N, C-alpha and C positions, 0 to 999 in steps of 0.2 A: 509665405507671407500673403501671396495673392489669395489663397484659400481663406485666410482670416478676413480679408477685406470683403470678398464675395459673401462669406457667411454673415458678416456684420451687415452688409447691404440688404440681404434678404431676411435678416432676423433669425438665421439658423444657428442653433448651438447644439453641439454634439454631447456636451457634458451630461445633460439630463437623460439623453438616450443611452449613453454608456452606463450611467448609474442605474438606470432601469434594467438594462441587460445584466449587469453584475448582480443586482438584487434578485433577479429572476433565477440566475444560475445558483446563487447562494441558497435560495429557497428550495430549489430542486435538489441540491446536494443534501441539505438538511432533511428533507422529506425522504430521500433515498436512504440515508443513514438511519433515520428513525424507524423505518419499516424493514430494514435488511436483517437477515439472519446473521449470527455472529461470524459464520464462515465467510459470508459475503463482505462483511465489514473488514475482516482480516485481508481479504483479497483487494478490496478498495484501498486500504492503507498501503499495501505493498505496491500497487499500481501507482499510487500518488508518489511514493518514494522514487520509483523508477522514472516517472515523469520529471521529478525535480532533479534527478541526476542528469537527464538530458538538458534541462534548463541551465544547469551549471555549465555544461559544455558549451551551450549556445552563448551564454553570457561571457564566458572567457574568450570565445572566438571573436566576440564584438568588443572586447576590452572593457566590459562592464563588470568591474570587480564587486561593486556594491550589490548588483543583481545576483552575481554568483554566490556571494557569501550569504545573501538572504535565502537563496535556494538550498544552500548547505545547511543553514539553520533549520529550514523547513524539514529537510530529510532527518536531521537529528531529532526534531520534535516528533515526527511520525514514528521513528524507530523507538523512541522513548515511550510513546503511547502504546505501541505493540508490546513492549516489555512489561509495562504496567498492567496490561490487560491479561497477562498469562495467569492461568488458574493453577497456582503452585500446590494447592491442597487437593483438588479433584483428581489430577493426573500428574503427579510430581515428576515422573520420569520423562514424559512427553514435554512438560513445561520446561524442565531443565535443558533438554536437548534444544528446544526452540529458543530458550534464553541464550544459550551458547551461540547460536546462529546470529541472533540479533545484536548481541554484544560485539561479535566480530564485525558486523556491518557498521555498528555505531563507531567502533574504534577506527575502522578504515576511513569513514567519512570525517571523523574528528581530526584525523592526521593530515587531511588535505589543507594546504596553506596557499596553494596557487596552481596555475595551469601546469606547472612542472610536476605536480603530485597526482596527475590524472591516472596513473597506474593503480593507485590505491582506490580511487573512485571506480575504476573499471572492475576491480576485484569485488567491491561491494555490489556493483551492478550485476555481475555474473551470479552471485549468490541470490540476489533478489529475483533474477529471472528464473532460477530453479525454484525458488519459493513460490513465485507467482504460478508456475505450472503445477506445482504440488497443490496449492490452494484451489486452483481451477478444478483439478481432479476431485478434491474433497467436496467442493461445491456441487459438482456433477453427481457425485456419489450420494450426497444427501438431498439431492433434488433442488438445490438452490440455482436459480436462473443466473447465467452469466452472459446471456446473449445481448444483442444490440438494443433490445427493448428495455434492458435494465430492470426487469421485473424481479422482485424478490419473493422468495418462498421460504417457509420455515420447515424445519425437520422436526417431526414429532416421533421420538424414540418409542412411544407407546403404541403407535399405529403403523409405523413403517419398519421394514426389515432391517435389523442391525447385524445380521449374521456375517456380512461381508466386511466388517470393520477391520479385521486383521489384514485385509488386502491393501489397505491404504498405508503406504509407506512413503516417506519423503525420498526424493531421488537424489538429494545432495550426497556426495560421496563421503562427507565428513560426519554424517549422522549414522551412528551404529543402529542396526535394526534391533527392535525390542523382541527378545526371545522368551520372555516369561509368559506363562499361561494366563495370568490375570491381566496382563497388558492387552492381550488380544480381545478381552471382553469389555474393555473400557471404551467410552465414547470420547470424542474430541470436545473438551470443555475449554477451549481457548478462544 
């Protein structure tokens, strides 16, 4: 209450400052997404889902059920976006494997009804952590920057070496390795 009085006395309002900061952050994220390679966008989505799982835990610890359920909805939106972005025509085997992973995550998150269901959220988090590591490796392999500078680069299959594509394999134990000869020659179109 004292803060409100002193702020009123000096004519200080934080609302415009907060709105400006939020607008700047939103603009930065929009610019980052608009210039990012597809692999980087996938990684950004996975990291956002992980961040929201931690928010759910935080909200529950503070008995903020509305905040927790908002974060759960955000996770579901992110996973849905990932599922919708899969290229089922270009690389159907890879897309189907990835779809299975993200459907599993979606179902685990959707089954959470309260703090007592945290085990399901932890299972989704474990899979997302493995996915994040896999996508970081993919980004590194394709020359997409994932460092603190958040610089994006694109991969041009016409000018860069694609001979190592068969070495990129998800590390999740539930994803069977692709053994076909044609699969090793495909690129990631997700």
